[in-house]
C-alpha positions as CSV (number, residue, x, y, z in Angstrom):
1,X,-13.8,5.9,21.8
2,X,-11.0,7.9,20.2
3,X,-7.3,7.0,19.9
4,X,-4.3,9.2,20.5
5,X,-2.4,8.6,17.2
6,X,-0.6,11.7,16.1
7,X,1.2,12.6,12.8
8,X,4.6,12.0,14.4
9,X,3.4,8.6,15.8
10,X,2.0,7.7,12.4
11,X,5.4,8.4,10.7
12,X,7.4,6.5,13.3
13,X,5.0,3.6,13.4
14,X,4.9,3.1,9.6
15,X,8.7,3.3,9.4
16,X,9.0,0.7,12.2
17,X,6.5,-1.5,10.5
18,X,8.4,-1.3,7.2
19,X,11.7,-2.2,9.0
20,X,10.2,-5.0,11.1
21,X,8.1,-6.3,8.2
22,X,11.2,-6.9,6.1
23,X,12.3,-9.4,8.7
24,X,9.4,-11.7,7.9
25,X,8.6,-13.8,4.9
26,X,4.8,-13.9,5.2
27,X,2.1,-11.8,7.0
28,X,1.2,-14.8,9.2
29,X,4.8,-14.9,10.5
30,X,4.7,-11.1,11.1
31,X,1.5,-11.4,13.1
32,X,2.7,-14.3,15.2
33,X,4.6,-11.8,17.3
34,X,1.7,-9.6,18.2
35,X,3.6,-7.1,20.4
36,X,5.5,-5.9,17.4
37,X,2.4,-4.3,15.7
38,X,-0.4,-2.1,16.9
39,X,-3.5,-3.9,18.1
40,X,-5.9,-2.3,15.6
41,X,-3.7,-3.5,12.7
42,X,-3.5,-7.0,14.1
43,X,-7.3,-7.1,14.2
44,X,-7.6,-5.9,10.6
45,X,-5.0,-8.4,9.4
46,X,-6.9,-11.2,11.1
47,X,-10.2,-10.2,9.5
48,X,-11.8,-11.9,6.5
49,X,-11.9,-8.5,4.8
50,X,-8.1,-8.3,4.8
51,X,-7.7,-11.4,2.6
52,X,-10.7,-10.5,0.4
53,X,-9.2,-7.1,-0.3
54,X,-5.7,-8.6,-0.7
55,X,-7.0,-10.9,-3.4
56,X,-8.7,-8.0,-5.2
57,X,-5.4,-6.0,-4.9
58,X,-3.4,-8.9,-6.4
59,X,-5.8,-9.4,-9.3
60,X,-5.8,-5.7,-10.1
61,X,-2.0,-5.5,-10.0
62,X,-1.5,-8.6,-12.1
63,X,-4.0,-7.3,-14.6
64,X,-2.0,-4.1,-14.9
65,X,1.3,-6.0,-15.3
66,X,-0.1,-8.3,-17.9
67,X,-2.0,-5.7,-20.0
68,X,0.5,-2.8,-19.7
69,X,4.1,-3.5,-20.3
70,X,6.1,-1.7,-17.7
71,X,8.9,0.1,-19.6
72,X,12.4,-1.3,-18.9
73,X,13.6,2.2,-17.9
74,X,11.1,2.4,-15.0
75,X,13.1,2.8,-11.7
76,X,10.2,3.0,-9.4
77,X,6.5,2.1,-8.9
78,X,4.5,4.3,-6.6
79,X,1.3,3.2,-5.0
80,X,-0.3,6.5,-4.2
81,X,-3.1,6.9,-1.7
82,X,-5.7,9.7,-1.5
83,X,-9.0,10.4,0.3
84,X,-12.0,10.5,-2.0
85,X,-15.8,10.1,-2.2
86,X,-17.1,6.9,-3.9
87,X,-20.7,6.8,-5.1
88,X,-22.4,3.5,-4.5
89,X,-26.0,2.8,-5.2
90,X,-27.4,6.3,-4.6
91,X,-25.2,7.1,-1.7
92,X,-21.7,8.4,-1.2
93,X,-19.0,7.0,1.0
94,X,-15.7,8.4,2.0
95,X,-12.8,6.1,1.3
96,X,-9.1,5.9,0.6
97,X,-8.3,5.0,-3.0
98,X,-5.1,3.5,-4.4
99,X,-3.4,4.3,-7.7
100,X,-0.3,3.2,-9.5
101,X,2.2,5.2,-11.5
102,X,5.8,4.6,-12.4
103,X,8.9,6.8,-12.9
104,X,12.1,6.7,-14.9
105,X,13.8,8.7,-12.2
106,X,13.8,7.9,-8.5
107,X,15.3,9.6,-5.5
108,X,15.6,7.1,-2.7
109,X,16.4,9.8,-0.1
110,X,13.6,12.3,-0.8
111,X,10.5,11.5,1.1
112,X,8.7,14.6,-0.2
113,X,9.0,13.6,-3.9
114,X,6.8,10.9,-5.2
115,X,7.6,10.4,-8.8
116,X,7.1,11.6,-12.4
117,X,4.3,10.0,-14.3
118,X,6.3,8.2,-16.9
119,X,4.2,5.0,-16.6
120,X,0.4,5.5,-16.2
121,X,-1.4,2.2,-16.7
122,X,-5.0,1.8,-17.8
123,X,-7.2,1.0,-14.8
124,X,-4.7,2.7,-12.5
125,X,-7.2,3.2,-9.7
126,X,-8.3,0.7,-7.1
127,X,-11.0,0.9,-4.4
128,X,-11.0,-1.7,-1.7
129,X,-13.8,-2.3,0.8
130,X,-11.3,-2.6,3.6
131,X,-10.1,1.0,3.0
132,X,-13.7,2.2,3.1
133,X,-14.3,0.4,6.4
134,X,-11.1,1.9,7.9
135,X,-11.9,5.4,6.7
136,X,-15.5,5.3,8.1
137,X,-14.6,3.8,11.5
138,X,-15.5,6.5,14.1
139,X,-13.1,4.9,16.6
140,X,-10.0,5.8,14.6
141,X,-8.7,9.4,14.2
142,X,-7.4,10.5,10.8
143,X,-3.8,9.5,11.6
144,X,-4.7,6.0,12.6
145,X,-6.7,5.7,9.4
146,X,-3.7,6.8,7.4
147,X,-1.4,4.4,9.3
148,X,-3.7,1.5,8.7
149,X,-4.1,2.2,5.0
150,X,-0.3,2.5,4.5
151,X,0.3,-0.6,6.5
152,X,-2.2,-2.6,4.5
153,X,-0.6,-1.5,1.2
154,X,2.9,-2.4,2.5
155,X,1.8,-5.9,3.5
156,X,-0.1,-6.5,0.3
157,X,2.9,-5.4,-1.8
158,X,5.4,-7.4,0.4
159,X,3.4,-10.6,-0.1
160,X,2.8,-10.0,-3.8
161,X,6.5,-9.7,-4.6
162,X,7.5,-12.6,-2.4
163,X,5.6,-15.0,-4.8
164,X,7.8,-16.1,-7.6
165,X,4.9,-16.6,-10.0
166,X,4.1,-12.9,-9.8
167,X,7.7,-11.9,-10.6
168,X,7.4,-13.9,-13.9
169,X,5.2,-11.1,-15.3
170,X,7.7,-8.3,-14.4
171,X,10.4,-7.9,-17.1
172,X,12.4,-5.1,-15.5
173,X,15.7,-6.1,-13.8
174,X,15.0,-4.1,-10.6
175,X,12.9,-1.2,-9.4
176,X,11.9,0.5,-6.2
177,X,8.4,0.2,-4.6
178,X,7.0,3.0,-2.6
179,X,3.7,4.2,-1.1
180,X,2.3,7.3,0.5
181,X,-0.5,9.8,0.6
182,X,-0.6,12.5,-2.0
183,X,-0.5,15.2,0.7
184,X,2.1,13.4,2.9
185,X,5.5,11.7,2.8
186,X,6.6,9.0,0.5
187,X,7.7,5.7,2.1
188,X,10.3,3.7,0.1
189,X,9.3,0.1,1.0
190,X,11.8,-2.1,-0.8
191,X,13.6,-2.8,-4.0
192,X,12.4,-5.6,-6.3
193,X,15.0,-7.6,-8.2
194,X,13.8,-10.0,-10.7
């Protein structure tokens, strides 16, 4: 079974998700109106793997914030995505990896420009099982896989920054949050104000 997701549909869908997602406080409110999101994303959000990977994402990001002071001059954090091969116990698996960098300069209107690498934390890479599952699902074409990866990162970040406790570890006054694939567009998700 193949889907008919195209590059154009991916771009429109992720922009719509970002816009609609900002209307909700928590992911469970977002998923309560199922017709607002694609079926394959709803299935993933409702899976145990979604919450397991979200917890791993939160712990990774909190560790970075606690161990690496984000410079006050940072205007944006970029959660980059890229396709890679991960070696696990004598076998290799294709997956989508996440990395974090920050930049002093930020162009809100340029979707082609990610950011300068002014803040590069230790342990900047993260590999999530949910990304491996998505990437290796033969029922999804590459555009669906990219959409799902971007959507998951957006939802994880949205929930992370809605929790006041997490904001206690961020000393910057405000900064932009963005994601995207290294070989694609950058999506400005939201601005964090502490």
